[in-house]
DOPADO-34173 format. One line per 10 residues: number of its first residue (from 1); their letters; for each residue y, x, z of C-alpha. Coordinates in steps of 0.05 Angstrom, whole numbers, plus 5000, padded with zeros to 4 digits. Layout:
% DOPADO-34173
NUM) a) Y X Z ~ ...
This chain:
% DOPADO-34173
1) mnllkrplnp) 8120 4126 1629 ~ 8152 4077 1580 ~ 8200 4134 1568 ~ 8149 4167 1524 ~ 8137 4110 1475 ~ 8150 4133 1405 ~ 8210 4088 1388 ~ 8251 4117 1446 ~ 8309 4162 1423 ~ 8303 4233 1449
11) ryiasflfll) 8375 4227 1472 ~ 8354 4174 1522 ~ 8299 4219 1548 ~ 8348 4277 1555 ~ 8398 4232 1592 ~ 8343 4208 1638 ~ 8321 4279 1653 ~ 8392 4300 1669 ~ 8405 4241 1716 ~ 8337 4248 1749
21) nfipaillin) 8357 4318 1770 ~ 8431 4307 1782 ~ 8426 4249 1830 ~ 8381 4282 1883 ~ 8414 4350 1873 ~ 8484 4324 1884 ~ 8462 4280 1942 ~ 8427 4339 1975 ~ 8475 4394 1955 ~ 8481 4449 2007
31) eglfhfdsvv) 8537 4447 2058 ~ 8563 4512 2030 ~ 8546 4575 1992 ~ 8480 4601 2020 ~ 8468 4669 1989 ~ 8502 4737 1988 ~ 8507 4733 1912 ~ 8538 4664 1914 ~ 8593 4684 1961 ~ 8609 4747 1922
41) laqavektfr) 8612 4705 1859 ~ 8661 4658 1892 ~ 8704 4717 1914 ~ 8702 4745 1842 ~ 8724 4677 1814 ~ 8782 4672 1863 ~ 8804 4744 1851 ~ 8802 4731 1776 ~ 8847 4670 1786 ~ 8897 4708 1830
51) agilhpavrg) 8900 4772 1789 ~ 8891 4744 1719 ~ 8839 4799 1706 ~ 8764 4788 1702 ~ 8730 4813 1766 ~ 8656 4829 1773 ~ 8606 4793 1817 ~ 8541 4826 1842 ~ 8518 4874 1787 ~ 8574 4851 1742
61) rygsviidyi) 8548 4783 1721 ~ 8612 4771 1683 ~ 8582 4712 1646 ~ 8574 4673 1710 ~ 8644 4692 1732 ~ 8673 4666 1667 ~ 8635 4600 1670 ~ 8650 4588 1743 ~ 8723 4608 1734 ~ 8730 4554 1680
71) asfpflyagn) 8696 4503 1725 ~ 8736 4523 1787 ~ 8805 4529 1754 ~ 8828 4457 1769 ~ 8806 4466 1842 ~ 8840 4534 1848 ~ 8903 4509 1815 ~ 8906 4453 1866 ~ 8903 4503 1922 ~ 8829 4497 1940
81) nadyplrlts) 8776 4551 1940 ~ 8716 4560 1893 ~ 8663 4539 1943 ~ 8649 4468 1920 ~ 8659 4479 1845 ~ 8609 4536 1847 ~ 8557 4492 1880 ~ 8572 4436 1832 ~ 8567 4482 1772 ~ 8500 4507 1798
91) vlfhcasiva) 8474 4436 1802 ~ 8500 4418 1732 ~ 8468 4479 1700 ~ 8403 4463 1735 ~ 8404 4394 1702 ~ 8425 4424 1635 ~ 8368 4474 1637 ~ 8318 4417 1645 ~ 8347 4383 1583 ~ 8347 4449 1546
101) lflfvkelfs) 8273 4458 1561 ~ 8259 4388 1535 ~ 8296 4404 1470 ~ 8262 4471 1461 ~ 8191 4447 1473 ~ 8203 4388 1428 ~ 8223 4436 1372 ~ 8165 4483 1387 ~ 8109 4430 1389 ~ 8142 4373 1352
111) srkiaafsal) 8121 4329 1411 ~ 8166 4290 1457 ~ 8109 4279 1506 ~ 8095 4353 1516 ~ 8170 4366 1520 ~ 8183 4311 1571 ~ 8123 4332 1614 ~ 8146 4405 1615 ~ 8217 4386 1634 ~ 8194 4339 1688
121) llsftpfyfi) 8150 4392 1720 ~ 8205 4443 1722 ~ 8254 4392 1750 ~ 8229 4392 1822 ~ 8199 4462 1827 ~ 8221 4482 1897 ~ 8237 4555 1883 ~ 8280 4533 1824 ~ 8313 4469 1850 ~ 8333 4495 1919
131) pntygkehgm) 8374 4556 1897 ~ 8411 4513 1848 ~ 8440 4471 1906 ~ 8476 4529 1939 ~ 8512 4566 1883 ~ 8460 4615 1856 ~ 8463 4632 1782 ~ 8389 4619 1766 ~ 8401 4551 1733 ~ 8458 4578 1691
141) alfffifsly) 8417 4639 1668 ~ 8356 4598 1652 ~ 8398 4547 1614 ~ 8426 4599 1567 ~ 8358 4633 1558 ~ 8322 4567 1542 ~ 8380 4543 1499 ~ 8376 4608 1459 ~ 8302 4595 1447 ~ 8319 4524 1425
151) llqkglnkrs) 8373 4549 1376 ~ 8325 4601 1349 ~ 8268 4551 1339 ~ 8317 4501 1309 ~ 8342 4554 1263 ~ 8272 4571 1241 ~ 8255 4498 1230 ~ 8318 4486 1190 ~ 8321 4555 1158 ~ 8392 4561 1184
161) llllgisgiv) 8418 4633 1185 ~ 8477 4610 1227 ~ 8433 4584 1283 ~ 8392 4648 1281 ~ 8454 4689 1293 ~ 8482 4644 1347 ~ 8416 4644 1384 ~ 8420 4719 1394 ~ 8491 4715 1422 ~ 8470 4660 1470
171) fifsvtvres) 8410 4700 1493 ~ 8454 4760 1509 ~ 8501 4715 1546 ~ 8443 4696 1592 ~ 8438 4770 1609 ~ 8511 4771 1629 ~ 8497 4714 1677 ~ 8436 4748 1708 ~ 8419 4818 1686 ~ 8344 4811 1698
181) mivtapvfil) 8340 4763 1639 ~ 8339 4825 1595 ~ 8264 4830 1607 ~ 8254 4764 1569 ~ 8278 4798 1505 ~ 8207 4809 1478 ~ 8194 4734 1486 ~ 8258 4716 1449 ~ 8245 4766 1393 ~ 8172 4746 1384
191) lyfnpgaatp) 8193 4674 1373 ~ 8230 4695 1311 ~ 8163 4711 1278 ~ 8133 4643 1295 ~ 8092 4624 1233 ~ 8084 4552 1256 ~ 8156 4529 1248 ~ 8160 4458 1225 ~ 8184 4475 1156 ~ 8150 4456 1090
201) gpkasllrdr) 8111 4512 1057 ~ 8052 4557 1073 ~ 8056 4602 1134 ~ 8052 4665 1093 ~ 8114 4647 1055 ~ 8150 4629 1119 ~ 8134 4698 1148 ~ 8158 4732 1084 ~ 8222 4692 1089 ~ 8233 4720 1159
211) lklrsllsff) 8225 4791 1133 ~ 8279 4782 1080 ~ 8340 4826 1093 ~ 8389 4769 1100 ~ 8345 4735 1152 ~ 8334 4799 1191 ~ 8408 4815 1190 ~ 8427 4744 1210 ~ 8382 4747 1270 ~ 8381 4819 1294
221) lplflsflfi) 8453 4841 1279 ~ 8489 4792 1326 ~ 8434 4804 1378 ~ 8442 4880 1374 ~ 8518 4881 1372 ~ 8523 4833 1431 ~ 8475 4875 1471 ~ 8510 4940 1453 ~ 8577 4911 1476 ~ 8553 4891 1545
231) fisylknelf) 8509 4953 1552 ~ 8567 5001 1540 ~ 8617 4958 1579 ~ 8578 4953 1644 ~ 8504 4938 1639 ~ 8479 5010 1634 ~ 8505 5029 1702 ~ 8485 4964 1735 ~ 8414 4968 1710 ~ 8409 5039 1735
241) ralsdighpg) 8432 5018 1804 ~ 8386 4958 1805 ~ 8323 4995 1784 ~ 8333 5062 1817 ~ 8309 5079 1887 ~ 8368 5123 1906 ~ 8386 5078 1964 ~ 8442 5042 1930 ~ 8456 4974 1962 ~ 8422 4920 1922
251) sspflglfsr) 8374 4968 1887 ~ 8307 4937 1870 ~ 8262 4991 1840 ~ 8199 4974 1801 ~ 8137 4984 1843 ~ 8084 4987 1789 ~ 8044 4933 1753 ~ 7997 4918 1810 ~ 8038 4926 1873 ~ 8028 4887 1937
261) nlsfalkdly) 8086 4841 1916 ~ 8045 4815 1858 ~ 7995 4786 1907 ~ 8053 4754 1945 ~ 8078 4724 1880 ~ 8011 4695 1861 ~ 8005 4666 1931 ~ 8074 4636 1925 ~ 8054 4602 1860 ~ 7993 4573 1894
271) tflpfmiflf) 8037 4551 1953 ~ 8091 4517 1913 ~ 8053 4486 1855 ~ 8002 4431 1862 ~ 7931 4456 1847 ~ 7924 4403 1792 ~ 7976 4440 1751 ~ 7931 4501 1748 ~ 7873 4458 1724 ~ 7914 4430 1667
281) faagifklvf) 7943 4499 1653 ~ 7872 4525 1642 ~ 7856 4464 1599 ~ 7918 4477 1558 ~ 7896 4548 1543 ~ 7828 4524 1519 ~ 7861 4470 1477 ~ 7905 4521 1442 ~ 7845 4565 1428 ~ 7804 4506 1403
291) rrqffllvfl) 7861 4486 1356 ~ 7869 4558 1333 ~ 7942 4559 1351 ~ 7940 4633 1366 ~ 8014 4648 1358 ~ 8032 4598 1412 ~ 7978 4626 1456 ~ 8005 4697 1447 ~ 8077 4674 1455 ~ 8064 4636 1520
301) slwgsliflf) 8018 4691 1546 ~ 8073 4743 1535 ~ 8122 4698 1570 ~ 8075 4688 1629 ~ 8061 4762 1634 ~ 8133 4773 1656 ~ 8106 4760 1726 ~ 8085 4833 1725 ~ 8159 4852 1719 ~ 8193 4798 1762
311) antqgyfpry) 8142 4802 1819 ~ 8133 4878 1823 ~ 8203 4895 1845 ~ 8222 4917 1915 ~ 8268 4858 1924 ~ 8220 4804 1902 ~ 8233 4732 1924 ~ 8198 4668 1902 ~ 8258 4645 1862 ~ 8245 4703 1813
321) ldvvvipiyi) 8186 4661 1788 ~ 8230 4609 1755 ~ 8223 4643 1687 ~ 8149 4655 1695 ~ 8129 4584 1714 ~ 8155 4553 1649 ~ 8096 4574 1604 ~ 8049 4549 1658 ~ 8083 4481 1654 ~ 8084 4481 1578
331) lasfalsgly) 8009 4494 1575 ~ 7994 4444 1630 ~ 8036 4393 1593 ~ 7999 4408 1528 ~ 7934 4388 1562 ~ 7966 4330 1599 ~ 7991 4300 1534 ~ 7919 4297 1511 ~ 7901 4258 1573 ~ 7961 4213 1562
341) nksriaasav) 7935 4195 1493 ~ 7870 4172 1524 ~ 7895 4142 1589 ~ 7969 4132 1603 ~ 7954 4109 1673 ~ 7914 4172 1691 ~ 7965 4219 1660 ~ 8023 4183 1694 ~ 7987 4187 1761 ~ 7975 4262 1753
351) laycllsmfi) 8048 4274 1735 ~ 8074 4230 1791 ~ 8029 4266 1841 ~ 8055 4334 1819 ~ 8128 4313 1821 ~ 8124 4278 1888 ~ 8085 4334 1921 ~ 8136 4386 1901 ~ 8195 4342 1920 ~ 8164 4325 1988
361) fmfpmlrarh) 8154 4400 2000 ~ 8227 4417 1991 ~ 8261 4353 2016 ~ 8264 4372 2090 ~ 8298 4438 2072 ~ 8348 4405 2025 ~ 8365 4350 2075 ~ 8374 4398 2133 ~ 8419 4446 2093 ~ 8460 4389 2065
371) yfngekqlal) 8488 4381 2135 ~ 8478 4452 2162 ~ 8490 4517 2126 ~ 8470 4569 2177 ~ 8506 4628 2145 ~ 8571 4588 2139 ~ 8565 4563 2211 ~ 8554 4634 2236 ~ 8617 4657 2201 ~ 8657 4598 2228
381) yvkerteana) 8632 4614 2298 ~ 8655 4686 2291 ~ 8722 4662 2267 ~ 8729 4617 2328 ~ 8709 4671 2378 ~ 8746 4732 2351 ~ 8818 4753 2341 ~ 8850 4745 2272 ~ 8854 4820 2261 ~ 8783 4835 2285
391) viiamdkapf) 8732 4872 2244 ~ 8659 4851 2244 ~ 8598 4896 2232 ~ 8558 4848 2190 ~ 8515 4882 2136 ~ 8488 4829 2088 ~ 8529 4776 2124 ~ 8593 4812 2107 ~ 8614 4766 2049 ~ 8604 4705 2093
401) meyygkrkal) 8647 4736 2148 ~ 8702 4749 2097 ~ 8698 4684 2058 ~ 8686 4632 2113 ~ 8704 4672 2175 ~ 8768 4703 2146 ~ 8751 4769 2180 ~ 8745 4839 2153 ~ 8672 4858 2152 ~ 8639 4926 2154
411) thpmldlkki) 8570 4952 2134 ~ 8541 5011 2171 ~ 8504 5069 2137 ~ 8429 5076 2145 ~ 8382 5135 2153 ~ 8438 5187 2148 ~ 8460 5215 2216 ~ 8522 5247 2188 ~ 8547 5184 2155 ~ 8529 5142 2216
421) defteglkly) 8568 5188 2261 ~ 8628 5185 2214 ~ 8623 5109 2214 ~ 8623 5103 2290 ~ 8680 5152 2296 ~ 8717 5106 2249 ~ 8705 5049 2298 ~ 8742 5090 2350 ~ 8802 5092 2304 ~ 8801 5016 2298
431) larkipvyli) 8800 5009 2373 ~ 8855 5060 2382 ~ 8899 5017 2336 ~ 8884 4956 2380 ~ 8839 4925 2327 ~ 8780 4891 2361 ~ 8710 4909 2336 ~ 8651 4860 2339 ~ 8579 4863 2318 ~ 8530 4808 2301
441) nagvndpenl) 8457 4818 2314 ~ 8442 4807 2240 ~ 8493 4860 2225 ~ 8445 4916 2244 ~ 8397 4941 2192 ~ 8369 5002 2226 ~ 8295 5017 2213 ~ 8295 5081 2255 ~ 8347 5060 2307 ~ 8393 5117 2287
451) fkdnlfnkfn) 8454 5071 2284 ~ 8437 5036 2349 ~ 8428 5100 2387 ~ 8494 5128 2361 ~ 8531 5063 2376 ~ 8505 5055 2446 ~ 8519 5127 2463 ~ 8593 5119 2446 ~ 8609 5046 2462 ~ 8596 4989 2509
461) vipvgqvlte) 8566 4931 2470 ~ 8580 4867 2507 ~ 8550 4798 2489 ~ 8603 4745 2474 ~ 8559 4686 2456 ~ 8505 4661 2410 ~ 8501 4609 2355 ~ 8447 4574 2315 ~ 8443 4601 2244 ~ 8393 4612 2188
471) dyyraemsls) 8376 4669 2140 ~ 8383 4659 2066 ~ 8331 4711 2046 ~ 8271 4665 2033 ~ 8307 4599 2033 ~ 8258 4570 1982 ~ 8199 4578 2029 ~ 8218 4542 2093 ~ 8272 4529 2143 ~ 8282 4591 2187
481) pyydilfkve) 8335 4576 2240 ~ 8348 4626 2295 ~ 8402 4644 2345 ~ 8447 4702 2327 ~ 8487 4738 2380 ~ 8559 4761 2375 ~ 8576 4826 2411 ~ 8642 4859 2426 ~ 8645 4934 2418 ~ 8688 4972 2468
491) lkq) 8699 5046 2483 ~ 8662 5074 2542 ~ 8709 5094 2598
């Protein structure tokens, strides 16, 4: 822990944090894109390059399309696809987000130790590190969110109206990368009223300075106008689709503050994080109370309470906790820094144990997927075993079939007999035009067997072969390989 000696320049710490994350991430980067959203993002980037017009990814996410387009442009211009540059960009933004957290916490607490400990703990969090090796946008979204907090706190500390304005624009950009970041707005806005900014003068005068018209306009006007622009442009409709329960693909309605998913999320935190972190987290809360740093306590509590929003959605996955875990790490680091002041060896041992335990947890998954991307291999197998003009019924695997398998993919309707019947009649038209139709086992999402019954009544479904693959749904939790079966669909005679 010589890194944390006072004479060391923060730039060296930031560089160390970046390299500490970059080296294992690039060495263990996934064999390919390993999520529905990642593949759709790659398709949007490539369509944008070909058409010269900005194309949307899942739920818009135009910010991620713009960033990845810039990163992918040299590869696309050279005739390659966006696969590797997307994964590389995901890794780079993961590393950048760790540095951003260090900078923000350093501004917030005026302590390099607390900042470095917080950044180190986030570095190897499995449900954050793993998705950032296969092209997900979490690292990019978190970078812009944390960087906006850093700019805001820096602006408060320096009394810079320019930084206050830029921070709001950067925050809204994080929403264009991942729309769910909009729920962090109360955290961002609350920070503006931080009375403990490291600026000379009594706290009362600092608060009065924040309430001056020029300060309020400098902060809120860019924030409001940026939000209004994206809300009118596309976000209104996308948020409605995401939060409604009207059966729209990709919808993830809110289930209430104390749904069953909340218990799953708490269990996931307990599973992923070493128990010692929770002990220091509790100690950090008591330490803030003892020091009467009530604003920081309220600020971090509000931030942590976002678990009630991220966890209580129908489509909850452990990676949604990446935002929520940060205040836990900051409070744990606050307490750990106290231990470090008393015993560097003890604090270093605790930190090393936490980092190693999290890295050891995720290492087998990272190593396996570095050589084997199950979704990509399934698509390549389908490409090998089917005709070039074939169509594949693939549901959530559809983007993989199109991107890696170079086959047209179909998704069947669910729970609507009329639409299901229209879909299967459409399959007859394909076959009548000599277009082969195939089905993968994972391409059936049929809770009441309505689609299966209709399909088997009209067609012969003949096994062609099977291949080892893996689902991407809970890729942060464990390896989940299985054999998927490819079927050929033929008209009954």
